[in-house]
ZAMARGU-4260 file (C-alpha; in steps of 0.2 Angstrom, whole numbers, plus 5000, padded with zeros to 4 digits):
<rodrens>
0) 5591/5640/5418 | 5596/5628/5406 | 5591/5635/5388 | 5593/5619/5379 | 5581/5610/5390
5) 5567/5627/5394 | 5567/5626/5375 | 5545/5625/5369 | 5546/5608/5361 | 5536/5618/5349
10) 5554/5622/5341 | 5558/5606/5339 | 5560/5595/5322 | 5544/5583/5321 | 5533/5593/5330
15) 5526/5608/5327 | 5510/5617/5332 | 5495/5604/5330 | 5508/5591/5339 | 5512/5601/5352
20) 5498/5604/5357 | 5492/5586/5356 | 5509/5584/5368 | 5501/5599/5379 | 5486/5592/5384
25) 5489/5572/5385 | 5504/5571/5391 | 5508/5588/5398 | 5523/5591/5390 | 5528/5608/5385
30) 5550/5609/5385 | 5561/5601/5379 | 5567/5593/5396 | 5549/5587/5401 | 5549/5576/5382
35) 5566/5570/5387 | 5556/5563/5403 | 5545/5554/5394 | 5553/5537/5397 | 5549/5521/5388
40) 5539/5506/5393 | 5548/5494/5384 | 5562/5488/5372 | 5556/5478/5356 | 5573/5469/5347
45) 5571/5475/5330 | 5590/5466/5328 | 5580/5448/5322 | 5567/5443/5306 | 5555/5430/5309
50) 5550/5418/5296 | 5533/5415/5295 | 5534/5396/5299 | 5540/5402/5315 | 5524/5407/5322
55) 5515/5399/5334 | 5503/5402/5347 | 5517/5408/5361 | 5524/5421/5350 | 5523/5439/5354
60) 5527/5455/5345 | 5539/5450/5331 | 5545/5457/5312 | 5545/5449/5297 | 5553/5455/5278
65) 5543/5453/5264 | 5529/5460/5252 | 5515/5465/5248 | 5507/5451/5235 | 5489/5460/5235
70) 5477/5474/5244 | 5457/5474/5247 | 5443/5485/5255 | 5430/5471/5261 | 5415/5476/5273
75) 5401/5490/5272 | 5404/5509/5269 | 5403/5511/5291 | 5412/5497/5294 | 5426/5493/5282
80) 5441/5486/5285 | 5460/5485/5273 | 5464/5467/5273 | 5486/5466/5264 | 5490/5446/5259
85) 5508/5447/5264 | 5522/5434/5261 | 5539/5430/5264 | 5542/5420/5249 | 5538/5407/5256
90) 5519/5406/5267 | 5506/5422/5267 | 5499/5429/5283 | 5484/5442/5282 | 5486/5461/5289
95) 5473/5470/5295 | 5466/5488/5298 | 5450/5493/5305 | 5457/5510/5308 | 5464/5526/5294
100) 5460/5512/5280 | 5460/5525/5265 | 5477/5533/5273 | 5485/5515/5273 | 5476/5512/5256
105) 5485/5524/5247 | 5500/5523/5257 | 5505/5503/5255 | 5514/5497/5239 | 5511/5479/5232
110) 5528/5473/5229 | 5539/5484/5239 | 5551/5475/5250 | 5544/5481/5268 | 5547/5476/5284
115) 5531/5473/5296 | 5530/5473/5314 | 5516/5470/5322 | 5509/5455/5335 | 5502/5440/5326
120) 5485/5431/5329 | 5477/5417/5327 | 5458/5415/5320 | 5448/5403/5313 | 5467/5391/5308
125) 5475/5407/5300 | 5487/5417/5304 | 5483/5439/5306 | 5491/5454/5309 | 5481/5471/5316
130) 5487/5485/5314 | 5504/5485/5310 | 5522/5492/5310 | 5524/5497/5290 | 5541/5502/5285
135) 5549/5500/5270 | 5565/5489/5270 | 5579/5502/5265 | 5573/5513/5282 | 5573/5497/5292
140) 5595/5493/5291 | 5598/5510/5294 | 5585/5509/5309 | 5593/5504/5328 | 5593/5487/5332
145) 5583/5490/5351 | 5566/5502/5347 | 5559/5510/5360 | 5541/5510/5367 | 5533/5523/5370
150) 5513/5523/5381 | 5503/5533/5371 | 5482/5539/5370 | 5467/5537/5361 | 5468/5554/5354
155) 5488/5554/5352 | 5486/5541/5338 | 5470/5548/5329 | 5481/5562/5327 | 5494/5549/5320
160) 5507/5555/5335 | 5510/5536/5340 | 5525/5525/5349 | 5532/5531/5332 | 5529/5546/5327
165) 5537/5549/5348 | 5552/5539/5342 | 5556/5552/5329 | 5557/5566/5339 | 5565/5557/5354
170) 5578/5554/5339 | 5578/5573/5334 | 5581/5579/5353 | 5595/5567/5355 | 5604/5571/5341
175) 5598/5592/5343 | 5616/5601/5339 | 5611/5612/5354 | 5609/5598/5366 | 5617/5600/5382
180) 5608/5591/5399 | 5618/5598/5414 | 5622/5587/5426 | 5618/5585/5445 | 5627/5575/5454
185) 5646/5578/5459 | 5659/5568/5449 | 5666/5559/5466 | 5646/5556/5469 | 5642/5549/5449
190) 5660/5535/5450 | 5657/5531/5470 | 5639/5526/5466 | 5642/5520/5446 | 5630/5534/5437
195) 5632/5536/5421 | 5632/5556/5416 | 5610/5561/5414 | 5616/5567/5398 | 5620/5550/5393
200) 5606/5541/5402 | 5594/5553/5391 | 5602/5549/5374 | 5606/5530/5380 | 5586/5530/5387
205) 5580/5534/5371 | 5591/5526/5358 | 5600/5513/5367 | 5614/5504/5359 | 5612/5488/5368
210) 5603/5481/5382 | 5619/5487/5392 | 5614/5503/5389 | 5597/5502/5393 | 5600/5494/5409
215) 5616/5511/5413 | 5602/5523/5411 | 5587/5515/5420 | 5599/5514/5434 | 5604/5532/5433
220) 5585/5536/5435 | 5582/5528/5447 | 5594/5532/5459 | 5589/5550/5452 | 5572/5546/5458
225) 5574/5538/5472 | 5589/5551/5479 | 5574/5564/5478 | 5561/5554/5486 | 5570/5551/5502
230) 5581/5570/5505 | 5568/5578/5512 | 5564/5564/5526 | 5583/5564/5527 | 5585/5579/5530
235) 5571/5582/5544 | 5578/5571/5553 | 5598/5573/5554 | 5589/5591/5556 | 5581/5589/5570
240) 5592/5577/5579 | 5605/5590/5578 | 5591/5606/5582 | 5580/5597/5594 | 5584/5590/5611
245) 5573/5578/5618 | 5569/5574/5637 | 5583/5566/5643 | 5576/5551/5652 | 5586/5542/5667
250) 5589/5523/5664 | 5582/5517/5682 | 5563/5513/5679 | 5557/5505/5696 | 5541/5506/5690
255) 5544/5499/5672 | 5556/5484/5684 | 5541/5480/5695 | 5527/5477/5682 | 5539/5466/5674
260) 5544/5456/5687 | 5528/5454/5698 | 5513/5458/5684 | 5517/5454/5666 | 5504/5443/5660
265) 5514/5432/5648 | 5534/5432/5640 | 5539/5445/5630 | 5545/5438/5612 | 5560/5441/5608
270) 5556/5454/5595 | 5547/5462/5608 | 5562/5463/5621 | 5574/5472/5605 | 5562/5485/5602
275) 5561/5492/5620 | 5581/5492/5621 | 5579/5503/5605 | 5567/5513/5614 | 5576/5517/5629
280) 5593/5519/5621 | 5582/5535/5611 | 5575/5538/5626 | 5590/5540/5635 | 5602/5547/5622
285) 5596/5567/5627 | 5588/5567/5610 | 5569/5569/5604 | 5565/5550/5599 | 5554/5549/5585
290) 5553/5528/5581 | 5540/5520/5568 | 5535/5505/5579 | 5530/5491/5564 | 5520/5474/5568
295) 5512/5462/5563 | 5492/5460/5568 | 5493/5453/5587 | 5510/5455/5587 | 5511/5464/5603
300) 5514/5481/5601 | 5501/5487/5615 | 5513/5481/5627 | 5528/5487/5621 | 5519/5504/5619
305) 5513/5503/5642 | 5531/5499/5644 | 5537/5514/5636 | 5522/5525/5645 | 5531/5516/5662
310) 5547/5524/5657 | 5539/5540/5654 | 5531/5537/5672 | 5544/5532/5679 | 5554/5550/5674
315) 5541/5561/5681 | 5531/5565/5664 | 5515/5557/5659 | 5508/5550/5639 | 5497/5553/5629
320) 5489/5535/5614 | 5481/5545/5600 | 5470/5532/5590 | 5462/5535/5574 | 5442/5532/5577
325) 5433/5533/5593 | 5433/5512/5594 | 5448/5508/5593 | 5452/5522/5607 | 5438/5514/5618
330) 5448/5496/5616 | 5464/5504/5619 | 5459/5511/5636 | 5450/5495/5641 | 5465/5485/5640
335) 5478/5498/5648 | 5466/5503/5662 | 5468/5483/5665 | 5486/5486/5666 | 5486/5500/5674
340) 5477/5495/5689 | 5489/5483/5694 | 5503/5497/5700 | 5488/5509/5704 | 5490/5522/5687
345) 5478/5531/5682 | 5473/5535/5666 | 5461/5544/5654 | 5448/5542/5640 | 5445/5558/5626
350) 5434/5554/5614 | 5424/5566/5601 | 5409/5559/5613 | 5415/5561/5629 | 5404/5572/5640
355) 5405/5591/5646 | 5408/5585/5664 | 5419/5569/5662 | 5428/5584/5650 | 5431/5594/5666
360) 5437/5581/5677 | 5449/5575/5665 | 5455/5592/5663 | 5457/5595/5680 | 5468/5580/5683
365) 5478/5577/5667 | 5483/5597/5672 | 5488/5596/5689 | 5497/5577/5685 | 5486/5563/5694
370) 5483/5555/5675 | 5497/5547/5669 | 5491/5542/5654 | 5479/5550/5641 | 5471/5538/5630
375) 5458/5547/5614 | 5455/5553/5597 | 5459/5567/5587 | 5449/5576/5604 | 5467/5577/5611
380) 5474/5591/5598 | 5463/5601/5604 | 5468/5617/5613 | 5461/5616/5628 | 5467/5598/5633
385) 5483/5605/5644 | 5497/5593/5651 | 5506/5594/5665 | 5522/5587/5660 | 5520/5578/5643
390) 5535/5567/5640 | 5530/5553/5625 | 5516/5553/5613 | 5511/5537/5604 | 5502/5535/5587
395) 5495/5524/5585 | 5491/5517/5564 | 5503/5531/5559 | 5496/5531/5541 | 5480/5538/5548
400) 5487/5553/5553 | 5494/5568/5545 | 5511/5574/5552 | 5504/5588/5557 | 5492/5580/5569
405) 5509/5573/5576 | 5517/5590/5579 | 5500/5595/5585 | 5503/5584/5599 | 5520/5584/5605
410) 5518/5605/5604 | 5507/5600/5622 | 5523/5595/5631 | 5534/5608/5638 | 5549/5601/5633
415) 5551/5591/5617 | 5541/5576/5620 | 5546/5558/5611 | 5536/5551/5599 | 5533/5533/5597
420) 5522/5531/5580 | 5515/5513/5577 | 5507/5502/5563 | 5498/5486/5560 | 5496/5490/5542
425) 5511/5481/5534 | 5524/5490/5526 | 5537/5483/5512 | 5553/5486/5524 | 5560/5497/5508
430) 5543/5509/5507 | 5545/5511/5528 | 5563/5518/5526 | 5562/5531/5510 | 5543/5534/5516
435) 5544/5537/5533 | 5563/5542/5533 | 5562/5554/5545 | 5558/5541/5557 | 5568/5528/5565
440) 5564/5511/5562 | 5559/5494/5573 | 5551/5478/5568 | 5543/5464/5578 | 5544/5453/5569
445) 5543/5437/5580 | 5522/5433/5585 | 5519/5428/5602 | 5521/5409/5608 | 5508/5397/5608
450) 5498/5406/5595 | 5490/5394/5580 | 5489/5399/5562 | 5475/5407/5557 | 5466/5394/5547
455) 5457/5406/5532 | 5447/5399/5519 | 5435/5408/5506 | 5415/5401/5502 | 5403/5408/5491
460) 5384/5415/5496 | 5378/5396/5493 | 5388/5390/5508 | 5384/5402/5521 | 5371/5388/5529
465) 5386/5377/5531 | 5394/5389/5539 | 5384/5395/5552 | 5382/5378/5556 | 5401/5381/5559
470) 5400/5393/5571 | 5386/5384/5580 | 5399/5371/5581 | 5412/5380/5589 | 5399/5391/5601
475) 5395/5375/5609 | 5416/5371/5612 | 5413/5388/5621 | 5420/5399/5607 | 5413/5416/5601
480) 5413/5423/5584 | 5413/5442/5575 | 5404/5441/5557 | 5409/5459/5547 | 5399/5468/5537
485) 5406/5483/5524 | 5388/5492/5526 | 5376/5498/5541 | 5363/5496/5528 | 5355/5490/5511
490) 5361/5502/5495 | 5354/5503/5480 | 5368/5507/5474 | 5384/5497/5481 | 5376/5474/5483
495) 5384/5470/5497 | 5376/5461/5510 | 5373/5476/5525 | 5373/5472/5542 | 5353/5477/5548
500) 5348/5462/5535 | 5364/5449/5541 | 5358/5455/5557 | 5341/5449/5555 | 5346/5432/5546
505) 5356/5427/5559 | 5343/5429/5575 | 5333/5417/5564 | 5349/5405/5563 | 5355/5408/5580
510) 5339/5411/5590 | 5338/5419/5608 | 5337/5415/5622 | 5352/5400/5616 | 5359/5413/5608
515) 5365/5431/5612 | 5368/5441/5597 | 5373/5457/5598 | 5378/5475/5587 | 5389/5486/5585
520) 5394/5500/5573 | 5402/5516/5572 | 5384/5525/5572 | 5381/5522/5588 | 5384/5531/5607
525) 5402/5528/5611 | 5395/5521/5629 | 5382/5510/5619 | 5400/5503/5611 | 5408/5503/5626
530) 5395/5492/5633 | 5395/5481/5618 | 5411/5475/5618 | 5415/5474/5638 | 5400/5458/5635
535) 5409/5449/5623 | 5426/5453/5627 | 5420/5445/5646 | 5410/5432/5635 | 5389/5437/5638
540) 5388/5438/5621 | 5390/5424/5609 | 5393/5436/5591 | 5397/5451/5588 | 5390/5457/5572
545) 5399/5473/5566 | 5405/5485/5554 | 5423/5487/5554 | 5427/5497/5565 | 5434/5484/5575
550) 5445/5483/5561 | 5459/5486/5575 | 5462/5485/5593 | 5451/5474/5596 | 5457/5460/5608
555) 5445/5445/5613 | 5455/5427/5615 | 5442/5419/5617 | 5433/5425/5601 | 5442/5410/5587
560) 5429/5413/5571 | 5431/5429/5560 | 5417/5430/5544 | 5420/5442/5535 | 5403/5446/5523
565) 5407/5453/5504 | 5425/5451/5508 | 5427/5456/5486 | 5423/5473/5494 | 5439/5474/5505
570) 5456/5478/5503 | 5471/5466/5509 | 5473/5479/5522 | 5457/5478/5526 | 5455/5458/5527
575) 5471/5456/5535 | 5468/5468/5550 | 5448/5459/5552 | 5459/5443/5552 | 5467/5447/5567
580) 5454/5450/5579 | 5454/5432/5580 | 5468/5419/5584 | 5473/5428/5601 | 5472/5414/5611
585) 5479/5398/5611 | 5464/5387/5601 | 5463/5385/5585 | 5455/5399/5575 | 5448/5402/5557
590) 5443/5415/5546 | 5430/5414/5531 | 5430/5426/5518 | 5411/5425/5511 | 5410/5433/5494
595) 5400/5434/5479 | 5405/5423/5465 | 5407/5437/5452 | 5425/5443/5457 | 5436/5452/5448
600) 5455/5448/5444 | 5462/5460/5458 | 5448/5454/5471 | 5450/5435/5465 | 5468/5439/5468
605) 5466/5445/5486 | 5457/5431/5493 | 5470/5418/5485 | 5483/5428/5493 | 5473/5428/5512
610) 5471/5409/5512 | 5488/5407/5506 | 5497/5415/5519 | 5494/5425/5536 | 5510/5436/5536
615) 5505/5453/5533 | 5523/5454/5527 | 5519/5445/5511 | 5502/5453/5508 | 5510/5471/5511
620) 5519/5464/5492 | 5505/5458/5483 | 5495/5474/5490 | 5507/5485/5484 | 5506/5477/5468
625) 5489/5478/5467 | 5486/5496/5473 | 5504/5505/5470 | 5515/5511/5484 | 5504/5528/5487
630) 5489/5522/5494 | 5500/5511/5507 | 5509/5525/5512 | 5493/5535/5515 | 5494/5550/5520
635) 5513/5550/5518 | 5511/5548/5499 | 5518/5563/5495 | 5532/5561/5481 | 5527/5543/5477
640) 5519/5547/5462 | 5537/5554/5454 | 5544/5536/5451 | 5542/5534/5434 | 5555/5519/5432
645) 5560/5516/5450 | 5548/5501/5462 | 5550/5502/5480 | 5547/5482/5479 | 5560/5475/5466
650) 5575/5492/5468 | 5576/5490/5487 | 5595/5489/5484 | 5594/5505/5474 | 5583/5512/5485
655) 5596/5508/5500 | 5612/5513/5488 | 5604/5533/5487 | 5598/5532/5505 | 5621/5531/5510
660) 5621/5544/5498 | 5609/5557/5505 | 5616/5553/5521 | 5635/5557/5517 | 5630/5570/5507
665) 5620/5579/5525 | 5633/5574/5537 | 5650/5577/5524 | 5643/5593/5517 | 5624/5600/5523
670) 5629/5619/5515 | 5631/5609/5498 | 5646/5620/5496 | 5653/5605/5486 | 5638/5602/5479
675) 5634/5617/5468 | 5625/5613/5455 | 5613/5598/5463 | 5611/5616/5475 | 5606/5623/5460
680) 5594/5608/5451 | 5583/5607/5467 | 5582/5627/5470 | 5574/5627/5453 | 5565/5608/5454
685) 5546/5608/5456 | 5542/5602/5473 | 5559/5608/5480 | 5554/5626/5481 | 5556/5626/5499
690) 5569/5611/5501 | 5581/5622/5513 | 5566/5625/5525 | 5562/5605/5526 | 5569/5606/5544
</rodrens>
């Protein structure tokens, strides 16, 4: 406990009971430490004074020195505004106030030299400044050249707790006679990673003498944030590797070699071969594998997973593959069964729709060891599912599952099954290394040979007939098409295209028996879904009209057109996943994004990005800027909301330095004997109460 940091903000000069209540309610600031940790979002250089003559259309926030010549209250009693004529001695502008008119009128002095700070506006050829900050010129000379600007709320502004008021509070706080901020990192760590002390960092971030001091303070706090974000995951990873022994696979793999030599339908890419070597090294290390495999849509993760399964089977073990949706599990089952049959490997499928009779048969074969690979949904983690000898767990689209679900599936092994978790959702490397820091990391960054880049276009609703005609032309050339809708049925609240109406419209343009148009959605029975997918995969249907149930896993090389209706409804990740259902064969493929004319700025940015690039990694960077880190990280977002200054996108180098510091700390001083201050800080830090039990 630190007496200074734990002091109630009510007792700080310039705060008091009323302001403390506002700060507590609006910003959740209760103690001195909370206030210190409320960082500015930008700084204004108040060392320079402009003249009115220098103002142009591009001018941002500036300060002027001069005098008010006259003051006038204009308008009706209920919509009055205050207009002051300000002169810098050569030219004049208007200063405007629409709120707090009486207070401003009382406090403005005609003829007094003042400093005016604000953003100039142009209206009818004249310059004005709305709600500028006003300060006596005499006081301005005593102020710091760089002023911190803080976010405030409307409620705070009405109570006169604006950015200036917070700045004065911070001044009183960092100049407090009892100011004491303990250091949490060791002297060696601060020196090695060029960190200024925590006490100095708080002072410099709120009252910076220069831009260099701001940079030093921000670096310190970014490092600190990224350190604590990554620490639990890396701690878990290191402890698990030391405490948990894995199944020791032998390097000889006859089944694996036989399949690669005689049955592999295509040559592996260099990236696939590299990832397989990394997986094999893990499996033969004697330690439990926990590896994240990231690969863009169509990069070939499934074949890597299947080859990993064969390594398990070669060593006498079973494997499981868990997918987040039934339709994806079915698709995996169909494609993997085709591969497995070539080497007489029996696999099973278990979903919520599996009948009791099928379950009994499946459970028997699973417990006897006849089934070597079980594919399924969350049904795999049910208590009645018992493996004979589970050695490898594969989880597809990892971000849709929780850590507990992965652990539950792994617990079904008699020993400690290896785990391979996969995602086609592109995650920037820094995010993957930070939020999935408890996993080793592999990436397939190379597409299979012969693939042509998918051509993507954005069209509005009025062009739908032309788009459908293009689809007819492609079908005439022997190709197939997907048409995806965001809704199954028409909605009164959401004005998007729906599958039922869209299906009827398509049947009019693509009449039977010339065209075979089929419908697929999540509410259908599993057997019906499987039948529809098989028909489409075998070329029996021309068009598959669907919802986003086909977002991942569907693999039909002959399908060359993806039409996404109401594309503005979808996020970048979904759009990219849907686009990835085509472009899997040698023919040129197309993705057409249909939307209404009315688009939000974010929706327009997403659609333009899709047209511009096929790279999932580029799209992930854009997506992260639009949505933030938490949504992309999915169920692993814990801790990301604590980042106040750091950006995993822009501060990758700091994240890497923090990671190095963590690894060094946990490997050389796992009991924190030489880092007692850090140990003490973490025991009292919110969210780290059980930090010692993380492993």
